[in-house]
VEXTI-412443 format. One record per residue (C-alpha): residue in one letter; residue number from 1; x negated, y, z. Coordinates in Angstrom, 3 decimals, decimal comma, padded with zeros to 6 digits. Example, Ala and Ser with C-alpha at 12.3 -4.5 7.8 and 13.67 -1.06 7.14 Angstrom:
REM VEXTI-412443
<a 1 <-012,300 -004,500 007,800>>,
<s 2 <-013,670 -001,060 007,140>>,
//
This chain:
REM VEXTI-412443
<m 1 <041,037 -005,902 -075,517>>,
<n 2 <042,272 -002,525 -075,012>>,
<i 3 <042,307 000,225 -077,923>>,
<g 4 <043,462 002,912 -078,218>>,
<i 5 <045,041 004,823 -081,260>>,
<f 6 <045,122 008,463 -081,999>>,
<a 7 <046,450 009,258 -085,114>>,
<n 8 <047,165 012,185 -087,553>>,
<l 9 <051,243 010,993 -088,095>>,
<a 10 <051,212 014,001 -091,103>>,
<k 11 <049,135 011,976 -092,807>>,
<p 12 <050,649 010,052 -095,742>>,
<a 13 <049,034 007,032 -095,612>>,
<a 14 <049,897 006,987 -091,880>>,
<e 15 <052,414 005,187 -091,217>>,
<s 16 <051,008 001,721 -093,633>>,
<a 17 <047,816 001,900 -091,697>>,
<l 18 <049,350 001,888 -087,975>>,
<a 19 <051,417 -000,634 -089,275>>,
<d 20 <048,292 -002,897 -090,984>>,
<l 21 <046,579 -002,502 -087,807>>,
<a 22 <049,500 -003,435 -085,906>>,
<l 23 <049,698 -006,984 -087,568>>,
<a 24 <045,876 -007,234 -087,668>>,
<a 25 <045,738 -006,559 -083,450>>,
<r 26 <048,197 -009,390 -082,950>>,
<e 27 <046,165 -012,011 -085,414>>,
<l 28 <043,266 -011,193 -083,543>>,
<d 29 <044,581 -011,232 -079,718>>,
<v 30 <043,654 -007,517 -078,983>>,
<t 31 <046,031 -005,299 -077,456>>,
<l 32 <046,686 -001,540 -079,514>>,
<v 33 <047,134 001,725 -076,914>>,
<a 34 <049,008 004,971 -077,977>>,
<c 35 <049,510 008,207 -075,330>>,
<d 36 <052,297 009,264 -078,318>>,
<k 37 <055,840 007,878 -078,395>>,
<e 38 <055,837 008,273 -082,191>>,
<t 39 <052,602 007,057 -082,643>>,
<a 40 <054,176 003,669 -080,747>>,
<r 41 <056,874 003,636 -082,658>>,
<h 42 <054,744 002,565 -085,829>>,
<l 43 <052,604 000,066 -083,554>>,
<p 44 <055,283 -002,782 -082,688>>,
<g 45 <053,767 -004,371 -079,414>>,
<a 46 <051,176 -001,374 -078,513>>,
<k 47 <051,257 -000,224 -074,964>>,
<l 48 <052,577 003,328 -074,419>>,
<v 49 <050,654 005,336 -071,308>>,
<t 50 <050,310 008,695 -070,312>>,
<h 51 <048,016 011,220 -071,650>>,
<a 52 <046,081 011,249 -067,887>>,
<r 53 <045,800 007,429 -068,006>>,
<f 54 <044,933 007,038 -071,643>>,
<g 55 <041,248 007,550 -072,068>>,
<k 56 <040,986 005,424 -068,581>>,
<t 57 <043,081 002,512 -070,151>>,
<v 58 <041,293 002,031 -073,634>>,
<d 59 <037,539 -000,077 -074,464>>,
<v 60 <037,822 001,493 -077,793>>,
<l 61 <039,698 004,323 -079,421>>,
<l 62 <040,600 004,531 -083,110>>,
<s 63 <040,840 007,625 -084,655>>,
<l 64 <043,111 007,841 -087,933>>,
<g 65 <043,232 011,134 -089,883>>,
<g 66 <040,496 013,755 -090,497>>,
<d 67 <037,548 015,590 -088,831>>,
<g 68 <039,951 017,381 -086,673>>,
<t 69 <041,887 014,778 -085,369>>,
<v 70 <038,640 013,540 -084,190>>,
<l 71 <038,443 016,645 -082,515>>,
<q 72 <041,493 016,230 -080,923>>,
<s 73 <040,912 012,503 -079,815>>,
<v 74 <037,392 013,803 -078,038>>,
<r 75 <039,766 015,990 -076,438>>,
<a 76 <042,463 013,311 -075,809>>,
<l 77 <040,019 011,026 -073,588>>,
<d 78 <039,392 013,326 -071,320>>,
<g 79 <035,925 012,983 -070,187>>,
<a 80 <036,480 009,205 -070,941>>,
<e 81 <033,721 007,251 -071,774>>,
<a 82 <035,761 004,902 -074,474>>,
<p 83 <033,654 005,257 -077,606>>,
<i 84 <035,421 006,627 -080,969>>,
<l 85 <035,722 005,574 -084,398>>,
<g 86 <036,877 007,722 -087,136>>,
<i 87 <039,285 006,736 -089,756>>,
<n 88 <039,343 008,737 -092,380>>,
<l 89 <043,166 008,999 -094,156>>,
<g 90 <042,418 012,167 -096,748>>,
<n 91 <038,746 013,352 -097,675>>,
<l 92 <035,566 012,113 -096,418>>,
<g 93 <034,998 013,786 -093,133>>,
<f 94 <031,351 013,924 -091,086>>,
<l 95 <033,380 012,473 -088,300>>,
<t 96 <035,709 009,796 -090,080>>,
<s 97 <033,015 007,676 -091,206>>,
<v 98 <035,587 004,581 -092,146>>,
<p 99 <037,752 004,560 -095,106>>,
<d 100 <041,589 003,556 -094,455>>,
<t 101 <040,706 000,715 -096,897>>,
<q 102 <038,511 -000,506 -094,312>>,
<a 103 <040,405 000,102 -091,157>>,
<i 104 <041,071 -003,512 -090,951>>,
<s 105 <038,076 -004,749 -091,263>>,
<a 106 <036,381 -002,139 -088,638>>,
<l 107 <038,915 -003,087 -086,493>>,
<r 108 <037,833 -007,238 -086,828>>,
<a 109 <034,332 -005,968 -086,122>>,
<i 110 <035,639 -004,062 -083,276>>,
<a 111 <037,128 -007,208 -081,871>>,
<s 112 <034,309 -009,202 -082,386>>,
<g 113 <031,673 -007,210 -081,162>>,
<a 114 <030,062 -006,255 -084,417>>,
<y 115 <029,093 -002,504 -083,491>>,
<q 116 <026,989 -000,757 -081,703>>,
<v 117 <027,259 002,742 -079,676>>,
<a 118 <025,781 006,755 -080,353>>,
<e 119 <026,048 009,031 -077,537>>,
<y 120 <026,379 012,602 -078,774>>,
<p 121 <026,314 015,461 -075,773>>,
<l 122 <028,322 018,456 -075,722>>,
<l 123 <028,275 022,180 -075,456>>,
<e 124 <029,770 023,588 -072,018>>,
<a 125 <031,276 027,442 -072,622>>,
<r 126 <031,862 029,923 -070,064>>,
<l 127 <033,546 032,860 -069,993>>,
<f 128 <032,814 035,665 -067,337>>,
<r 129 <034,831 038,495 -066,976>>,
<g 130 <033,958 042,088 -065,650>>,
<s 131 <031,706 043,585 -062,682>>,
<r 132 <031,482 040,511 -060,786>>,
<r 133 <031,470 038,057 -063,288>>,
<r 134 <034,802 036,466 -062,711>>,
<a 135 <034,880 033,345 -064,446>>,
<i 136 <037,905 032,616 -066,828>>,
<a 137 <037,752 030,471 -068,626>>,
<r 138 <035,696 026,951 -069,490>>,
<a 139 <035,641 024,955 -072,188>>,
<r 140 <033,564 021,568 -073,414>>,
<a 141 <033,127 021,283 -077,449>>,
<l 142 <031,659 018,395 -079,766>>,
<n 143 <031,101 020,670 -082,982>>,
<d 144 <030,540 024,388 -081,731>>,
<v 145 <031,835 027,294 -080,035>>,
<v 146 <032,403 030,245 -082,247>>,
<m 147 <033,459 033,893 -081,411>>,
<g 148 <035,051 035,704 -084,315>>,
<w 149 <037,955 036,551 -086,663>>,
<g 150 <038,461 039,619 -084,567>>,
<t 151 <041,382 042,777 -084,409>>,
<s 152 <040,096 044,335 -087,186>>,
<p 153 <037,711 044,041 -090,495>>,
<r 154 <035,439 046,221 -089,158>>,
<a 155 <031,887 044,337 -087,431>>,
<t 156 <031,141 044,077 -084,213>>,
<m 157 <027,913 043,962 -081,798>>,
<i 158 <027,103 040,471 -079,849>>,
<e 159 <024,029 040,425 -077,361>>,
<l 160 <021,682 037,314 -077,207>>,
<e 161 <020,091 035,977 -074,726>>,
<v 162 <018,086 032,993 -074,043>>,
<d 163 <017,182 031,792 -070,594>>,
<r 164 <018,002 035,536 -068,931>>,
<q 165 <015,475 036,963 -071,751>>,
<p 166 <016,810 039,509 -074,467>>,
<v 167 <016,619 037,879 -077,856>>,
<a 168 <018,549 040,075 -080,056>>,
<s 169 <021,314 042,224 -080,880>>,
<f 170 <023,619 041,047 -084,436>>,
<v 171 <025,762 043,539 -086,210>>,
<c 172 <028,258 040,951 -087,624>>,
<d 173 <031,771 039,428 -087,676>>,
<g 174 <030,797 036,818 -085,554>>,
<l 175 <028,930 034,055 -084,199>>,
<i 176 <028,336 030,067 -084,490>>,
<v 177 <026,713 028,189 -081,373>>,
<a 178 <027,218 024,275 -082,601>>,
<t 179 <025,466 021,099 -082,001>>,
<p 180 <024,166 018,789 -084,708>>,
<v 181 <026,677 017,111 -084,654>>,
<g 182 <028,928 020,607 -085,673>>,
<s 183 <025,689 021,815 -087,568>>,
<t 184 <027,664 020,158 -090,606>>,
<g 185 <030,945 022,272 -089,738>>,
<h 186 <031,635 025,710 -090,224>>,
<a 187 <027,868 026,848 -089,119>>,
<l 188 <027,185 025,031 -092,258>>,
<s 189 <029,421 026,887 -094,095>>,
<a 190 <028,037 029,882 -092,161>>,
<g 191 <024,683 028,880 -094,015>>,
<g 192 <023,253 027,345 -091,177>>,
<p 193 <020,885 024,406 -091,345>>,
<i 194 <021,503 020,658 -091,029>>,
<l 195 <020,335 019,037 -087,903>>,
<h 196 <019,884 015,384 -087,954>>,
<r 197 <022,892 013,775 -085,027>>,
<e 198 <020,443 013,098 -082,336>>,
<t 199 <017,934 016,264 -082,488>>,
<p 200 <017,933 017,591 -079,091>>,
<a 201 <018,862 021,089 -080,535>>,
<l 202 <022,011 023,454 -080,938>>,
<v 203 <022,338 026,279 -083,550>>,
<i 204 <022,705 029,956 -083,121>>,
<e 205 <024,645 030,915 -086,367>>,
<p 206 <026,151 034,767 -087,263>>,
<i 207 <028,626 035,134 -088,965>>,
<c 208 <027,981 037,754 -092,712>>,
<p 209 <025,298 039,717 -090,678>>,
<h 210 <024,538 042,762 -091,650>>,
<t 211 <021,200 042,871 -091,837>>,
<l 212 <019,187 040,364 -094,257>>,
<s 213 <016,504 039,471 -091,130>>,
<n 214 <018,630 038,139 -088,842>>,
<r 215 <019,179 034,148 -089,887>>,
<p 216 <020,202 031,149 -087,686>>,
<v 217 <017,727 029,721 -084,729>>,
<v 218 <017,438 026,407 -083,786>>,
<l 219 <016,853 026,411 -079,607>>,
<p 220 <016,387 023,163 -077,835>>,
<n 221 <019,323 022,018 -075,873>>,
<n 222 <018,335 022,470 -072,135>>,
<r 223 <018,228 026,454 -072,831>>,
<l 224 <020,926 028,642 -071,208>>,
<v 225 <022,470 030,408 -074,082>>,
<s 226 <024,019 034,157 -073,262>>,
<l 227 <026,462 036,222 -075,944>>,
<r 228 <027,896 039,884 -074,838>>,
<i 229 <030,414 041,778 -076,993>>,
<g 230 <028,380 045,043 -076,780>>,
<d 231 <031,270 046,626 -079,432>>,
<k 232 <034,836 048,402 -077,504>>,
<r 233 <036,460 048,723 -080,639>>,
<k 234 <036,742 045,203 -081,813>>,
<k 235 <038,268 042,366 -079,646>>,
<l 236 <036,790 038,633 -080,915>>,
<l 237 <038,645 035,135 -080,337>>,
<l 238 <037,099 032,628 -079,080>>,
<s 239 <037,633 029,489 -080,513>>,
<v 240 <036,516 025,931 -079,111>>,
<d 241 <036,502 022,685 -081,714>>,
<g 242 <038,975 025,029 -083,713>>,
<q 243 <041,022 025,539 -080,642>>,
<p 244 <041,224 028,893 -079,799>>,
<h 245 <040,759 029,793 -076,094>>,
<g 246 <041,687 033,381 -075,974>>,
<w 247 <040,152 036,764 -076,596>>,
<l 248 <036,611 038,418 -075,781>>,
<e 249 <036,937 041,963 -074,912>>,
<y 250 <033,829 044,518 -074,472>>,
<g 251 <031,429 043,128 -071,735>>,
<d 252 <032,554 039,897 -071,874>>,
<v 253 <030,165 037,525 -071,339>>,
<l 254 <029,803 034,110 -072,760>>,
<e 255 <027,484 031,332 -071,706>>,
<v 256 <026,709 028,094 -073,158>>,
<r 257 <025,063 025,358 -072,825>>,
<k 258 <023,982 020,991 -072,635>>,
<a 259 <026,836 019,700 -070,639>>,
<n 260 <026,975 017,212 -068,195>>,
<e 261 <029,044 014,968 -070,822>>,
<a 262 <028,482 013,344 -073,978>>,
<v 263 <030,985 011,706 -076,785>>,
<r 264 <030,075 007,886 -077,548>>,
<f 265 <031,108 007,213 -081,036>>,
<v 266 <031,068 003,378 -083,011>>,
<h 267 <028,867 002,893 -085,729>>,
<l 268 <029,471 -000,131 -087,876>>,
<p 269 <026,608 -001,919 -089,042>>,
<d 270 <026,972 -000,567 -092,628>>,
<y 271 <026,848 003,208 -091,048>>,
<s 272 <023,796 005,699 -092,264>>,
<w 273 <024,334 009,217 -091,525>>,
<f 274 <022,687 009,802 -094,379>>,
<k 275 <024,615 007,971 -097,015>>,
<l 276 <027,295 009,994 -095,547>>,
<l 277 <025,742 013,418 -095,792>>,
<s 278 <024,910 012,142 -099,351>>,
<q 279 <028,564 011,288 -100,045>>,
<k 280 <029,962 014,377 -097,997>>,
<l 281 <027,685 016,616 -099,757>>,
<h 282 <027,372 015,322 -103,356>>,
<w 283 <023,786 015,115 -103,575>>,
<r 284 <021,917 013,135 -106,166>>,
<g 285 <019,002 011,534 -106,364>>,
<s 286 <016,545 012,223 -109,578>>,
<s 287 <017,542 009,652 -112,666>>,
<a 288 <015,994 011,161 -115,345>>,
<d 289 <012,613 009,939 -116,264>>,
<p 290 <010,505 013,657 -115,588>>,
<k 291 <009,114 013,433 -118,759>>,
//
């Protein structure tokens, strides 16, 4: 069994976690695979492959770091079907469901096949420019596609269409299109709803809208969302899963729809999305007698 390792070496616990995994891998007779020389250096006995072959080589990918590292791991797989298990090396995240203290137990469970796999669809974003609608950028997102962080502090106007039907023009600082997985990320910080990860939907969330009547919109994920920049005075940055993808200009049209590809995640036997949500958001049940 080939188990990929993708790690954020800037985390203080990374080196010791990798050393422990390398020792456990020898005991379990599994092969660890890395696509980064520095990561491989901390994994004695690991196989080093190129980035192009990484996704095709591994059966399961362990992502050590935080939620941002998991998003980088998705990009490293480049569409390959290997499922990901996020191991947290800092504060508990929504995508990293296993603390580093349980990394060896997680490796044993994977080596023995004691896990399930859940699949979550990606978003595909395509950016068009000019009267001939020339496609100038294309990207896939697990969490969200965001237009925001502009070149001036003033608000801008973003025109929304769904399946080519006009919906609204938002005067706002930017706009987020998020998956259910991403609903607990940037969209939640902007006031959006929490969607269960298995909900076949997406969230459209204006950032700091300049009217109280603008609210998040939840749509079926089989709809085509078109966003047009309607203000000449401000450029907006296009961000996909936290990575910049260039500047948006007046008249640009961003189309977002469900992609054909999906990302697969490992769920260990004790995994609970509701428990994870409760821990991360510090929810508490009723602990006092109502009388």
